[in-house]
Phi, psi and omega in degrees: 000126181221171171055231185299322180299320178295316182297317180298313180299320181295317180294323179295315181293329181269004182296156181292148175290160177301156178289101184263007177298330179286336179275332182235100181302335182271008183294121178228012183145181190299325183298328186263359179285324178303135016268017170277168183299134173292152181302149172283122189283348184122176185271156169282136173271114187228134178210168182247155173291163183300325181272359177078006185275344185224138172250132177252134182223127175243094176298161182293164180287164182298152170279353189240161179291157181299146178197175171235101185291352183259322176270336179227068187293155005269359181098160184292340181275005175279129183256140176303132180297139177238122186275068179203167169297164171283166175234151178271180183291351175263006178082015182262136181293138180259110184296152174060045177236011172252105190283334187203144175225164177301329181271330182230086187298323177254072191291337182258009172280131176259081183098169182288156175286132178258121185237130177226159179279142178223171173294124184278350185297139186240171172304324179297311183293324181286319177294322177300318179295320177299313182298313182298315185287319183288322178293322179294316181290324179294323178296334178269001176099011180235132177253118179272090184297324182297320180290322177298319178296326176302316180296319178298317180296322177297317180296321182277344183080021177284141178302125183221321180237093183303333182279349180274136179289341180274001185306124178094353176270108183284147173274338170276127191266077182237005186243011184300329180294344177265356187262064180242128179233146177254148177288127177281119183290152176237129181243151175276183184299334180271001179088008179279139177288121184240355180166194180186169181213148173226142181260137177231135176248125180235153171244132173241121177204146189027249185265013190243145159235121176241141185230153174270004183227113176262335184220140174239129172263103181250023187300329178291342181264024187313313184240026184225133173295156183213186181223156168243128174257110181268135165248108186248115178264118182261109185262195187306130178059033182251003182304134183190177171265131178291120189222077171284137183239107187271122174270136181231151173249168177283172179306123184297339180290347177280347179260147177299155180306132179088348179269147179291150175297154180284148173300145178237266185217169176221154185208150171286125181269341181198159167216051185274132182289142177231137184254150177304139179078026178230150168256127183241118177259116188230120180258121186246133177282134180249155175281182179298145186294337179295339178264342189282128178256308177190169173234125184256115179263126183221145176250106191294339180289333178226073190222121345291167019247013182284085188210149176197143180240138168254118186269162174281117187293343182272353180288154181215162173234122182052039176083001180251127179299148183303319182297333180292334176294322176294314186290329178293332179273312191254355181093163182291324180214083185292355176257010182294328179207163178297323180298314180291326178296313180294323178296320179293315181296331180295342178286343179276133184290150184285351175280344180294130182305320179297321179289323176297318176300311183301313179299318183291318178296320178294322177294323177296319179297324184271358188289329176092347179206160179296319181296320180286332182283330188302316178300324179292322177294326177292324174297318177299322180295319178294319178293324177300321178297314180295322183298333186280351184221110179267004178267012169216155182284141181285172179304141179092357181232130181249137180289154179280116183294342181262006181248149174284328180223131172246124181246138178242122171274118181203133183060037176059029176220186181230127167260146181216155178214133178276158176301128186096350174089160169074231196303142187274075179223137180252071192294340182285345181267092175247326184227160173282153348277162178212128174262134180231131179250126179243122178259127186248131180233131181245112179263353180273164184264039175202161185289134168249163180235174182221129172227141178240126186238141175266139182255045174106356177295322183280319187245354174112152181213163180217162170249146175258180180304135179279126189233354193260002182297308183296331181276003180080020184269221190285348174060224185284353184290322184221152170235168170298141182225155170232137183226137176270102190276164179203153179270122178278317185207152182080192178059237185293342182273357181131132181292138177248107184257146175242116186297157183284170172294121180215148176053039176078008182229139175294152172285151183222149172206162183226138178235128178243118184249140176242104183270132177243040177204163176273147175287163169283159180290339183283320183200131181284313177198153183244124182239136182204168175265114183290338180279327185221074192288275175038262179250010178274071186221144171213097180277151180236124178271000000 
């Protein structure tokens, strides 16, 4: 989208909200509009440098008076909690948008959580075991080819251990285009559509959330609430609170034909504790599909990078469905043949730790002797170390000293490092104004994109009743929250592309943001790839 089309989309997204004073007699400004949509603050002013290497973005100013939410919490952008569902811009109640109440702490759970014991072993523990045993045996002059092949199969997601719950989940991210599910409709005795359900299987272990569902087609549920039944297997070092965060848009009929719906709010649907070595079946109530934008699954104990998004399959960019961006890169069915599988994996850059492991294990298999294989196994071991932590840049990639955040697109995901290294926190941004520089590096052989989203700092956020203390969950650290989100950069204001790895060099781009509002205490900003969302996320607290 360029030129006039971009301007029109930007103006539409920044248009004023409907006059809701008639719907709420107590309306005196944005603070009192909630649980109706908060006002649209205006458009981001976004432009590119003459050489195209840098995007500059000035999001609109805050709806609230200046404050410091960190030294004087909770800050002026904190909204008084309202114990009700949300409402859309037409004044209509949005079902299943109140996540917790004092009487019903898990208000969006459809029935009790079913928990059973499972094998806790994860891809991390099994690859670690392969590395320890094969390097030891190679040092003694013996190469265990079968065990090396096990590691390759784990990386590719080939069935190898039927007893493992992770069997078939690849660590190389080349199959997202095949992970599309439709909501199964439910009809009453008279044949009326009354709901629907879709099943999702997820793995949570150390720093990872992996899912068998990247996209949900809920189009049949346009004006009907539905449910997601999650089967969450918590493997080694995966204990956390289950925390799906549902993003919603306003009623699409409020936008002109062809224009995207306006941002509305997002909310935590659960904070139920899950323990290592358990399978947890959790059924979550969803709002009507016309409001559903996506669901962001996050594990706050390891966040980032314990994150994964399930996108709305009907969404598109420039007329192309989101799933088509995956399929154009990796093919319609990259597991249809070995040839197609290898072609799909070749799109992943060799700087990605998972790809470095894969290359090293394959080189060890082809080496012909234990002595020749040992150096390759040691390379795999170094890459394995990098693969386990996405809050620092892997070997071969250097952070930008002039940037506050350096992000690396690799293996269809995002690695990130803050200025000064390590933990993903932008502690200097407490008050307005604040300039933030993000340096983007693309190690994959296809274009990645960049969008920056605000989680309520600009338009307001609230906390709901705290419910997880008695259940052994997050306790006083977190509460259920609702945030009125907004796009800071990218998306409707203009696509921000990061060119692919070509001619031996990663693609690069730079984004400079000028914030004129305070962040919310829950999250400073959410960054993701709009073309390949899933695990290509790097949130900053």
